[in-house]
BAFI-3210 file (N, C-alpha, C; in Angstrom, 3 decimals, decimal comma, padded with zeros to 6 digits):
// residues 181
n [1|2|3|4|5|6|7|8|9|10|11|12|13|14|15|16|17|18|19|20|21|22|23|24|25|26|27|28|29|30|31|32|33|34|35|36|37|38|39|40|41|42|43|44|45|46|47|48|49|50|51|52|53|54|55|56|57|58|59|60|61|62|63|64|65|66|67|68|69|70|71|72|73|74|75|76|77|78|79|80|81|82|83|84|85|86|87|88|89|90|91|92|93|94|95|96|97|98|99|100|101|102|103|104|105|106|107|108|109|110|111|112|113|114|115|116|117|118|119|120|121|122|123|124|125|126|127|128|129|130|131|132|133|134|135|136|137|138|139|140|141|142|143|144|145|146|147|148|149|150|151|152|153|154|155|156|157|158|159|160|161|162|163|164|165|166|167|168|169|170|171|172|173|174|175|176|177|178|179|180|181]
n.u [192,729|191,497|188,766|187,290|187,974|186,838|184,138|183,886|184,343|182,150|180,028|180,584|180,513|178,993|176,913|174,017|174,179|173,116|172,345|172,236|171,033|171,515|171,372|173,680|174,100|176,022|177,826|180,611|179,614|176,994|177,210|178,168|175,955|174,130|175,264|174,944|172,871|170,341|168,642|167,983|166,510|166,612|164,205|165,567|167,556|169,636|170,191|172,390|174,543|177,836|179,955|180,484|180,538|182,878|184,707|184,825|183,844|181,968|182,141|181,687|180,123|178,818|177,476|176,366|175,066|173,413|171,707|170,341|168,903|167,291|166,539|167,491|167,055|166,543|168,893|170,756|169,861|170,422|173,255|174,068|172,849|173,349|171,729|170,111|168,295|165,452|164,729|162,170|161,790|163,821|162,818|160,515|161,661|162,810|165,299|165,805|164,668|162,946|161,685|162,347|161,142|162,949|166,416|166,756|164,618|165,417|167,823|166,790|165,033|166,879|168,345|166,235|165,599|168,010|168,064|165,798|166,592|168,673|167,270|166,681|167,548|171,005|172,437|170,515|170,044|172,611|172,855|170,737|171,633|173,935|172,699|171,120|173,221|174,647|173,445|174,005|176,721|177,901|180,251|181,912|180,113|178,874|181,042|181,452|179,012|179,276|181,538|180,560|178,520|180,021|181,522|179,449|178,511|180,656|180,249|178,140|176,785|177,059|179,157|181,156|181,409|182,572|185,058|186,109|186,305|188,243|190,464|190,724|191,426|189,529|186,656|183,999|180,739|177,880|175,266|173,439|172,510|169,927|168,879|167,921|165,217]
n.v [243,795|240,652|239,728|237,418|236,995|239,277|238,702|236,487|237,718|239,457|237,600|236,304|238,310|239,298|241,098|242,172|243,085|245,699|246,326|249,195|250,018|252,139|252,902|251,195|247,750|245,696|242,888|242,435|244,168|243,372|240,796|241,495|242,878|240,797|239,084|240,523|240,799|241,960|243,773|246,886|248,944|251,717|253,087|253,466|251,577|249,053|245,700|242,877|240,545|240,415|238,823|236,345|237,663|239,103|237,161|236,177|235,007|234,109|231,464|230,733|232,013|233,917|232,506|230,169|231,144|233,069|231,383|230,193|232,326|233,291|231,015|228,100|228,067|230,781|231,987|230,827|231,882|234,614|234,573|233,155|234,525|237,208|239,520|242,679|243,775|245,427|247,391|246,726|244,222|242,862|242,905|241,331|238,834|238,256|239,250|241,689|243,333|245,514|248,244|251,631|254,973|257,148|258,235|259,525|258,532|255,886|255,951|256,871|254,776|252,694|253,512|253,477|250,708|249,680|250,870|249,691|247,001|247,285|247,600|245,105|241,944|241,591|239,155|237,290|238,130|237,754|234,934|234,173|235,100|233,508|231,014|231,185|231,367|228,994|226,761|227,174|227,510|225,170|223,114|225,208|227,210|225,928|225,794|228,499|229,017|227,207|228,270|230,774|229,909|228,585|230,720|232,230|230,341|230,200|232,531|232,033|231,070|228,347|227,728|229,237|227,882|225,454|226,364|227,685|225,527|223,990|225,746|225,901|223,389|221,364|219,160|219,930|221,186|220,587|220,202|222,183|223,229|222,921|220,284|221,072|220,965]
n.w [115,887|115,270|113,190|113,781|116,427|117,511|117,059|118,767|121,252|121,325|121,438|123,847|125,720|128,716|128,773|126,969|123,509|121,534|118,268|116,267|113,309|110,730|107,589|105,491|106,129|105,151|103,912|105,963|107,936|108,017|109,103|111,645|112,791|112,860|114,739|117,053|120,008|119,865|117,289|115,945|113,448|111,178|108,854|106,479|106,390|104,941|104,129|103,648|101,838|100,427|100,094|098,344|095,891|095,870|096,285|098,908|102,196|105,150|106,819|109,380|112,165|110,616|108,660|109,962|112,338|111,228|109,798|111,911|112,785|110,632|109,299|107,383|104,527|103,839|104,776|103,080|100,676|101,143|101,294|098,916|096,749|097,205|097,446|098,142|101,005|102,263|105,241|106,150|104,935|106,247|108,846|108,523|107,984|110,384|110,921|112,078|115,084|115,266|113,321|112,854|112,137|111,745|112,084|114,498|116,013|116,021|117,526|119,964|120,628|120,861|123,138|124,983|125,007|126,001|128,558|129,634|129,738|131,570|133,912|134,681|136,267|136,479|136,626|135,828|133,171|132,127|132,311|130,697|128,193|127,926|127,888|125,535|123,699|124,178|122,977|120,293|120,254|120,926|122,585|123,401|124,126|126,268|127,967|128,620|129,918|132,057|133,336|134,172|135,887|137,846|138,896|140,056|141,900|143,697|145,051|146,710|149,954|150,331|148,581|149,794|152,213|151,422|150,407|152,675|154,439|153,158|153,266|156,019|156,623|157,254|157,326|155,138|156,073|154,745|155,441|156,122|153,799|151,596|149,341|146,169|143,793]
ca.u [191,863|190,963|187,303|186,750|188,148|185,823|182,867|183,909|184,184|180,757|179,154|180,872|180,262|177,797|175,857|173,463|174,621|172,025|172,792|171,385|171,430|171,016|172,167|174,028|174,700|176,342|179,085|181,035|178,681|175,804|177,544|178,262|174,627|173,499|175,842|174,409|171,722|169,133|168,927|166,975|166,891|165,817|163,539|166,478|168,588|169,711|170,907|172,748|175,891|178,600|181,106|180,782|180,790|184,278|185,539|184,973|182,712|182,107|181,567|181,451|178,875|178,154|176,574|175,620|174,148|172,393|170,730|169,486|168,064|166,300|166,270|168,501|166,789|166,705|170,320|171,426|169,484|171,175|174,661|174,297|172,379|173,924|170,762|169,928|166,973|165,029|164,499|160,899|162,040|164,627|161,894|159,636|162,391|163,344|166,686|165,818|163,568|162,010|162,074|161,953|161,017|164,062|167,615|166,525|163,752|166,251|168,713|165,967|164,555|168,037|168,597|165,112|165,756|169,152|167,651|164,852|167,395|169,434|166,382|166,509|168,616|172,204|172,792|169,514|170,316|173,872|172,614|169,885|172,491|174,760|171,819|170,826|174,435|175,173|172,906|174,655|178,172|178,385|181,037|182,412|179,014|178,709|182,184|181,166|177,926|179,825|182,416|179,711|177,836|181,018|181,811|178,319|178,475|181,672|179,743|177,062|177,215|177,474|180,488|182,081|181,644|183,549|186,360|186,602|186,694|189,516|191,509|190,857|191,807|188,474|185,631|182,895|179,423|176,890|173,921|172,549|172,087|168,973|168,917|166,810|164,857]
ca.v [242,743|239,744|239,793|236,246|237,253|240,261|237,978|235,684|238,648|239,918|236,509|235,948|239,441|238,960|242,097|242,163|244,109|246,143|246,972|250,239|250,041|253,269|252,867|249,881|246,658|244,816|242,177|242,285|244,903|242,531|239,743|242,087|243,143|239,498|238,533|241,277|240,157|242,613|244,699|247,881|249,548|252,824|252,703|253,508|250,550|248,061|244,536|241,890|240,012|240,620|237,926|235,579|238,564|239,536|236,003|236,081|234,390|233,860|230,139|230,520|232,589|234,646|231,574|229,281|231,871|233,663|230,322|229,985|233,519|233,434|229,715|227,640|228,464|232,231|232,283|230,441|232,905|235,838|234,386|232,709|235,495|238,523|240,588|243,663|243,681|246,641|247,231|246,023|242,816|242,320|242,696|240,205|237,568|238,084|239,707|242,805|243,299|246,622|249,281|252,971|255,860|258,091|257,932|260,024|257,542|254,695|256,171|256,956|253,422|251,933|253,912|252,970|249,266|249,458|251,225|248,669|245,825|247,610|247,483|243,676|241,293|241,375|237,737|236,615|238,475|237,092|233,516|234,034|235,239|232,301|229,919|231,341|231,102|227,648|225,843|227,414|227,523|223,837|222,970|226,518|227,857|225,254|226,191|229,841|228,865|226,549|229,227|231,757|229,233|228,347|232,011|232,579|229,388|230,591|233,672|231,601|230,579|226,960|227,777|229,762|226,822|224,530|227,038|227,899|224,228|223,625|226,611|225,602|221,975|220,606|218,617|220,887|220,792|221,054|219,803|223,346|223,639|221,923|219,834|221,716|220,246]
ca.w [116,414|114,268|113,179|114,471|117,854|117,872|117,128|119,992|122,373|121,319|121,877|125,238|126,609|129,496|128,568|125,616|122,566|120,671|117,031|115,695|111,902|109,953|106,375|104,963|106,894|104,027|104,086|107,358|108,796|108,149|110,066|112,983|113,359|113,118|115,965|118,199|120,646|119,368|116,189|115,585|112,175|110,651|107,608|105,332|106,517|103,871|104,635|102,646|101,773|099,194|100,134|097,136|094,760|095,943|096,610|100,355|102,884|106,583|107,031|110,811|112,660|109,545|107,981|110,865|113,220|110,362|109,513|113,085|112,928|109,550|108,685|106,425|103,134|103,693|104,949|101,836|099,693|101,452|100,945|097,533|095,759|097,531|097,186|099,212|101,621|102,974|106,680|106,324|104,596|107,347|109,965|108,193|108,063|111,730|110,956|113,026|116,044|115,088|112,363|113,291|110,973|111,569|112,857|115,862|116,670|116,181|118,668|121,172|120,935|121,326|124,527|125,781|125,169|126,896|129,918|130,083|130,093|132,780|135,076|134,940|137,022|135,657|136,580|135,000|131,771|131,775|132,089|129,514|127,014|127,843|127,491|124,106|122,934|124,412|121,980|119,012|120,390|121,261|123,805|123,820|124,836|127,555|128,789|129,132|130,882|133,240|134,020|134,852|136,989|138,891|139,526|140,925|143,007|144,673|145,819|147,610|151,271|150,143|147,992|150,812|153,195|150,842|150,334|154,039|154,998|152,541|153,829|157,448|156,693|157,928|156,446|155,017|156,582|153,780|155,885|156,222|152,460|151,104|147,947|145,448|142,558]
c.u [191,293|189,442|186,684|186,881|187,110|184,450|182,786|183,684|182,738|179,820|179,351|180,670|178,971|176,636|175,325|173,999|173,452|172,626|171,761|171,854|170,727|171,883|172,469|174,639|174,936|177,684|179,415|180,135|177,396|176,052|177,580|176,885|173,904|173,989|175,348|173,152|170,396|169,537|167,726|167,454|166,029|165,218|164,479|167,603|168,480|170,621|171,292|174,196|176,520|179,720|181,408|181,028|182,267|185,213|185,802|183,740|182,995|181,388|181,314|180,110|178,113|177,189|175,721|174,644|173,059|171,309|169,822|168,539|166,948|165,909|167,297|168,275|167,028|168,176|171,095|171,108|170,320|172,624|174,868|173,931|172,926|172,993|170,728|168,480|166,675|164,862|163,212|161,050|162,851|163,755|161,037|160,350|163,013|164,783|166,866|164,593|162,513|162,581|161,498|161,987|162,218|165,265|167,448|165,663|164,525|167,139|167,934|165,478|165,693|168,367|167,487|165,247|166,902|168,768|166,673|165,587|168,147|168,582|166,139|167,700|169,830|172,576|171,805|169,776|171,582|173,639|171,675|170,727|173,354|173,926|171,453|172,041|174,903|174,699|173,649|176,171|178,748|179,156|181,578|181,352|178,781|179,843|181,953|180,084|178,443|180,734|181,626|179,014|178,797|181,341|180,693|178,225|179,473|181,224|178,628|177,642|177,711|178,885|181,532|182,402|182,689|184,945|186,957|187,065|188,040|190,657|191,780|191,212|190,814|187,496|184,489|181,592|178,362|175,458|172,949|171,998|171,176|169,251|167,706|166,499|165,457]
c.v [241,939|239,738|238,589|236,387|238,262|239,596|237,161|236,567|239,128|238,841|236,209|237,090|239,166|239,931|241,992|243,334|244,422|246,851|248,009|250,429|251,181|253,360|251,431|248,969|245,552|244,142|241,978|243,014|244,140|241,440|240,317|242,348|241,833|238,923|239,273|240,591|240,685|243,569|245,590|248,555|250,755|252,361|252,691|252,478|249,549|246,935|243,609|241,460|240,313|239,602|237,179|236,440|238,943|238,396|235,843|235,402|234,352|232,547|229,816|231,079|233,336|233,784|230,810|230,027|232,563|232,629|230,070|231,162|233,537|232,113|229,396|228,174|229,961|232,614|231,936|231,433|234,168|235,708|234,050|233,773|236,904|239,676|241,544|243,598|244,964|246,344|246,450|244,538|242,140|242,030|241,461|238,865|237,333|238,518|240,900|242,703|244,358|247,600|250,605|253,935|256,770|257,651|258,403|259,043|256,254|254,826|256,212|255,568|252,549|252,238|253,379|251,469|248,960|249,764|250,201|247,396|246,073|247,548|246,022|243,153|241,044|239,896|236,974|236,887|237,771|235,622|233,271|234,123|233,992|231,106|229,986|230,950|229,658|226,666|225,967|227,317|226,170|223,826|224,300|227,263|227,242|225,619|227,565|229,770|228,237|227,490|230,266|231,134|228,987|229,631|232,385|231,634|229,783|231,768|233,278|231,165|229,137|226,894|228,247|228,701|225,846|225,123|227,230|226,593|223,786|224,429|226,312|224,138|221,157|220,082|219,630|220,311|221,396|220,728|220,970|223,796|222,568|221,519|220,431|220,942|220,917]
c.w [115,251|114,344|113,887|115,983|118,328|117,983|118,413|121,214|122,462|121,855|123,365|126,214|127,388|129,313|127,143|124,788|121,640|119,458|116,613|114,258|111,187|108,708|106,001|106,024|105,868|104,310|105,561|108,333|109,021|109,188|111,480|113,584|113,671|114,444|117,209|118,735|120,122|118,256|115,931|114,305|111,871|109,324|106,411|105,418|105,363|104,353|103,488|102,724|100,422|099,053|098,847|095,891|094,712|096,353|098,084|100,943|104,374|106,851|108,486|111,217|111,578|108,766|108,986|111,763|112,411|110,064|110,705|113,291|111,889|108,902|107,610|105,012|102,922|103,844|103,682|100,715|099,894|100,993|099,471|096,500|095,977|097,148|098,365|099,682|102,382|104,458|106,926|105,992|105,702|108,561|109,720|108,279|109,441|111,888|111,887|113,922|115,788|114,071|112,835|112,111|110,712|112,390|114,299|116,652|116,941|117,413|119,974|121,591|121,457|122,775|125,433|126,038|126,137|128,340|130,481|130,506|131,395|134,044|135,460|135,746|136,122|135,534|135,708|133,517|131,289|131,449|130,920|128,243|126,836|127,399|126,021|123,271|123,046|123,349|120,655|119,084|120,781|122,570|124,303|124,604|126,199|128,506|129,405|130,198|132,177|134,026|134,787|136,056|138,151|139,637|140,502|142,116|144,087|145,533|146,789|148,950|151,170|149,560|148,988|151,856|152,673|150,816|151,724|154,671|154,430|153,164|155,295|157,689|157,527|156,887|156,338|155,564|155,664|154,210|155,934|154,871|151,866|149,652|147,259|144,168|141,338]
res [l|n|v|l|e|m|q|r|i|m|r|n|m|p|k|p|i|i|a|l|v|n|g|f|a|i|g|g|g|h|v|l|h|v|i|c|d|l|s|l|a|s|e|n|a|v|f|g|q|t|g|p|i|v|g|s|f|d|g|g|l|g|a|s|y|l|a|s|v|v|g|q|k|k|a|r|e|i|w|y|l|c|r|k|y|s|a|q|e|a|l|e|m|g|l|v|n|k|v|l|p|t|v|e|a|l|e|e|e|g|v|d|w|a|q|e|i|l|r|k|s|p|i|a|i|r|f|l|k|a|g|f|n|a|d|l|d|g|q|t|g|l|q|v|l|a|g|d|a|t|m|l|f|y|m|t|e|e|g|k|e|g|r|n|a|f|n|e|k|r|r|p|d|f|r|q|f|p|w|r|p]
***
């Protein structure tokens, strides 16, 4: 699986992805945790980039999405200087959501967050993720949002009326469906 394809799959997956970082999230591992919807870290987590040191880079989401997470100046610092950042520094710059004292606490918190999300409306969460991504993904993000909206519309009574009318070769009657603001 190509890493760019994996990034696309992660972004387009309708379910939120929670990264649990215990140890090093450097280089490609750093990009992967950044692309996740939420990131939790243990106190011993270390973050940073190595790309330019080894003649590599991620000019796509690894740079652009990182800049939207931590700001342009900080993202450039991370990539240009290739320094390492502690879990606390990552928290302060908005790179992670929370820092936990131990790996056990990290895993427990990750499960708790996942269970809390699972108690929410799946469709609402799906559209929130698509909405967050649409701004950054440009037309591709809008395409995903539109595809999800169309799928959900087809499941409504209004959508069924249109489909049934087409199959029955009659004019649809949409008068029963109010125009909403």
